[in-house]
C-alpha atoms as one frame of an Amber mdcrd trajectory, in Angstrom:
protein
 -11.123 -26.428   1.760  -9.175 -27.454   4.957  -6.315 -25.183   3.761  -8.585
 -22.183   3.073 -10.098 -22.566   6.572  -6.708 -22.860   8.317  -5.601 -19.817
   6.501  -8.547 -17.770   7.407  -8.486 -18.822  11.027  -4.684 -18.179  11.100
  -5.238 -14.560   9.965  -7.963 -13.966  12.374  -6.099 -15.436  15.132  -3.429
 -12.623  14.595  -6.023  -9.936  14.373  -7.650 -11.216  17.697  -4.162 -11.055
  19.393  -3.581  -7.507  18.129  -6.906  -6.425  19.654  -6.222  -8.218  22.839
  -2.688  -6.607  23.116  -4.202  -3.253  22.613  -6.722  -3.630  25.491  -4.157
  -5.361  27.765  -2.342  -1.987  27.447  -5.312   0.177  28.419  -5.803   1.139
  32.081  -9.518   0.885  32.779  -9.324   2.955  35.936 -12.312   5.120  34.544
 -14.682   2.237  34.068 -18.086   2.892  35.569 -19.396   0.586  38.229 -22.990
   1.492  37.243 -22.764   0.728  33.553 -25.728   1.989  31.370 -27.739  -0.589
  29.414 -25.374  -1.309  26.470 -28.456  -1.826  24.154 -29.645   1.726  24.682
 -25.871   3.066  24.233 -25.631   1.172  21.082 -28.759   2.449  19.500 -27.885
   5.985  20.608 -24.469   5.799  18.992 -26.145   4.275  15.883 -28.354   7.305
  15.352 -25.287   9.555  16.124 -23.287   7.796  13.383 -26.131   8.219  10.906
 -26.324  11.928  11.700 -22.579  12.214  11.282 -22.695  10.316   7.928 -25.264
  12.861   6.751 -23.133  15.654   7.779 -20.107  14.151   5.932 -22.594  13.610
   2.823 -23.626  17.333   2.871 -20.242  18.735   3.824 -19.228  19.686   0.269
 -22.182  22.085   0.057 -20.606  23.972   2.876 -17.156  24.229   1.806 -15.296
  27.290   2.339 -12.807  28.663  -0.200  -9.903  27.213   1.892 -11.509  23.855
   1.669 -11.862  24.031  -2.191  -8.273  25.068  -2.462  -7.268  22.008  -0.370
  -9.337  19.910  -2.811  -7.511  21.447  -5.667  -4.189  20.809  -4.184  -4.994
  17.333  -3.497  -6.163  16.802  -7.162  -3.279  18.563  -8.504  -0.756  16.403
  -6.361  -2.544  13.328  -7.596  -2.094  14.331 -11.034   1.484  15.470 -10.729
   2.378  12.053  -9.277   1.266  10.378 -12.468   4.648  11.469 -13.863   6.490
   9.386 -11.389   4.247   6.362 -10.944   6.318   4.074 -13.166   9.728   5.136
 -11.703   8.444   4.494  -8.209   6.959   1.248  -9.100  10.167   0.137 -10.636
  12.224   1.208  -7.499   9.803  -0.842  -5.397  10.000  -3.878  -7.551  13.732
  -3.730  -7.860  14.107  -3.753  -3.957  12.041  -6.889  -3.290  13.684  -9.093
  -0.627  12.854 -11.342   2.149  13.399  -8.609   4.785  11.274  -6.195   2.886
   8.468  -8.768   2.453   8.064  -8.831   6.220   8.583  -5.245   6.579   5.942
  -4.316   4.138   3.467  -7.211   5.220   1.249  -4.799   7.157  -1.158  -4.435
   4.545  -2.391  -7.978   5.075  -3.748  -6.764   8.393  -4.004  -2.970   8.572
  -6.169  -1.144   6.039  -7.631  -4.591   4.944 -10.934  -6.251   5.708  -9.690
  -7.130   9.213  -9.349  -3.506  10.182 -13.158  -3.187  11.026 -12.559  -5.902
  13.577 -10.141  -3.590  15.282 -12.499  -0.672  15.496 -15.408  -2.772  16.350
 -13.472  -4.597  19.080 -12.353  -1.151  20.567 -16.041  -0.009  20.473 -17.170
  -3.231  21.996 -14.745  -3.167  24.806 -15.868   0.401  25.690 -19.401  -0.353
  25.376 -19.566  -3.368  27.693 -17.179  -2.068  30.256 -18.814   1.328  30.419
 -15.675   3.158  29.485 -16.900   6.172  27.348 -13.597   7.243  26.222 -12.723
   3.784  24.679 -16.256   3.446  23.304 -16.113   6.742  21.386 -12.730   6.047
  20.118 -14.161   2.819  18.629 -17.189   4.726  17.404 -15.404   7.561  15.760
 -12.704   5.276  14.068 -15.507   2.998  12.713 -17.369   6.158  11.371 -14.183
   7.387   9.620 -13.535   3.835   8.198 -17.074   3.493   6.792 -17.376   6.996
   5.432 -14.028   7.231   3.745 -14.478   3.701   2.566 -17.748   4.730   0.672
 -15.979   7.627  -0.980 -13.088   5.740  -2.180 -15.295   2.875  -3.493 -17.329
   5.318  -5.392 -14.195   6.878  -7.008 -12.843   3.450  -7.793 -15.982   2.628
  -9.721 -16.240   6.014 -11.551 -12.419   6.241 -12.299 -11.781   2.636 -13.481
  -7.989   2.874 -13.278  -5.938  -0.401 -14.122  -3.903  -1.630 -11.268  -0.079
  -1.763 -12.017   0.151  -5.551 -11.880  -2.442  -5.724 -14.642  -0.515  -3.599
 -17.051   2.412  -1.334 -17.605   0.607   1.790 -18.423  -0.387   3.992 -15.633
  -2.779   5.920 -17.810  -5.128   3.193 -18.676  -8.660   3.725 -17.622 -11.836
   1.730 -18.212 -14.785   3.209 -16.160 -17.117   2.444 -14.872 -15.932  -0.715
 -13.119 -18.294  -2.233 -10.405 -16.805  -5.637 -10.164 -13.581  -5.985 -11.663
 -10.737  -5.500  -9.199  -8.005  -5.035 -11.710  -9.513  -1.857 -12.640 -10.275
  -0.384  -9.312  -6.767   1.110  -8.614  -7.521   4.783  -7.798  -7.659   5.569
  -4.844  -6.235   2.971  -2.724  -8.752   1.511  -0.533  -6.096  -0.005   2.147
  -4.427   3.333   2.401  -7.728   5.237   2.746  -8.858   3.010   5.661  -5.477
   3.005   7.444  -5.307   6.750   7.215  -9.008   7.269   8.390  -8.697   4.998
  11.358  -5.199   6.279  12.231  -6.087   9.790  12.151  -8.932   9.392  14.510
  -6.703   7.504  16.809  -3.822   9.918  16.695  -6.120  13.007  17.075  -7.969
  11.666  19.899  -5.067  11.460  22.423  -2.457  14.138  22.896   0.759  12.074
  22.938   3.464  12.268  20.484   4.443   8.486  20.661   0.788   7.713  20.196
   0.633   9.780  17.091   3.733   8.419  15.627   2.525   4.897  16.171  -0.796
   5.317  14.230   0.563   7.696  11.452   3.512   5.344  11.069   1.257   2.367
  10.571  -0.716   4.197   8.090   2.394   5.305   6.277   3.746   1.761   6.300
   0.393   0.501   4.790   0.554   3.093   2.054   4.144   1.940   1.003   3.264
  -1.647   1.283   0.541  -1.244  -1.408   3.223   0.081  -3.792   5.658  -2.595
  -2.816   3.227  -5.396  -3.418   2.579  -3.858  -6.905  -1.018  -3.186  -6.047
  -1.023   0.509  -6.540   0.522   3.409  -8.235   2.064   6.062  -5.756  -0.689
   8.505  -6.946  -3.324   5.869  -5.898  -1.867   5.906  -2.246  -1.500   9.585
  -2.189  -5.189  10.182  -2.954  -6.317   7.425  -0.550  -4.233   8.891   2.202
  -5.746  12.353   1.729  -9.243  10.900   1.723  -8.707   8.983   4.768  -6.755
  11.823   6.669  -9.563  14.489   5.945 -12.436  12.322   6.604 -10.975  11.044
   9.831 -10.120  14.661  10.794 -13.641  15.796   9.945 -15.214  13.019  12.170
 -13.211  14.073  15.071 -13.977  17.831  14.656 -17.721  17.333  14.297 -17.575
  15.347  17.619 -15.268  17.596  19.201 -17.316  18.315  22.469 -17.669  14.526
  23.073 -14.259  13.581  21.965 -11.287  12.580  24.183  -9.015  15.224  22.367
  -8.231  16.711  25.876  -7.397  13.356  27.424  -3.696  12.829  28.479  -2.069
   9.618  28.632   1.103   8.173  30.055   2.974   5.129  28.368   4.928   3.115
  30.872   6.671  -0.146  30.971   4.879  -2.845  32.983   5.937  -6.118  34.377
   3.622  -8.981  35.549   3.341 -12.715  35.845   2.064 -12.768  32.326   5.224
 -11.110  30.874   6.651  -7.607  30.142   4.740  -4.876  28.106   3.460  -1.475
  28.343   0.614   0.349  30.005  -1.381   3.117  28.682  -2.726   5.204  31.504
  -5.606   7.674  30.668
């Protein structure tokens, strides 16, 4: 029990550090001195999130021909990758090493159950400091995480695909699967969440380094799931597509209130606490 507690606390500690570092890098020059009641703002954001969720749920009814073509391409792409699932898995397993274990360790934190702490932390910081830009960044990334997570979870249950570590065949399906994690491989949940959050982050601020940072993190998470033999390459492809398009949709339906037009400068900074970077909005 003590070992479990220490393990959980250790992982939580690392996530808290990530959140603190993120906000330490953000310049709060736009924080309001007259902060609106956080409770009222939270309630308004909650209703807004519910409305966005309804919009996402109803969106297939309003798909254009172009949208259905995209769905067809994603479906066909996922099916096509079935042909290379085993070879990609063999390549990943044959390149296991200490260095790669560290390199692909990102999925323990990003895309995992700790990711909601990141989005909630961003939202909370914006809420209680009165910084509308940061608050909306946290709100939209949380929405994308939740909405895409629901879609992916439903597909996992309906498809019931066996994970690569549970068997050699990539064509073994046993639906429906409500509780057996060994048969919830398609799509990849970690990849979905990583791409959903990263897409909102990347599209909310117009800076190439910012975009590379977030999409790079999402891509590394997808690769790590293959490396750890948790998913087939087709699983992570579909998960990435779901996360990206849900994140993109959330940003688009909130366009007028987003921070899409915000500009930032990433600059080095030096203080008594050490050396780092500052993100200026």
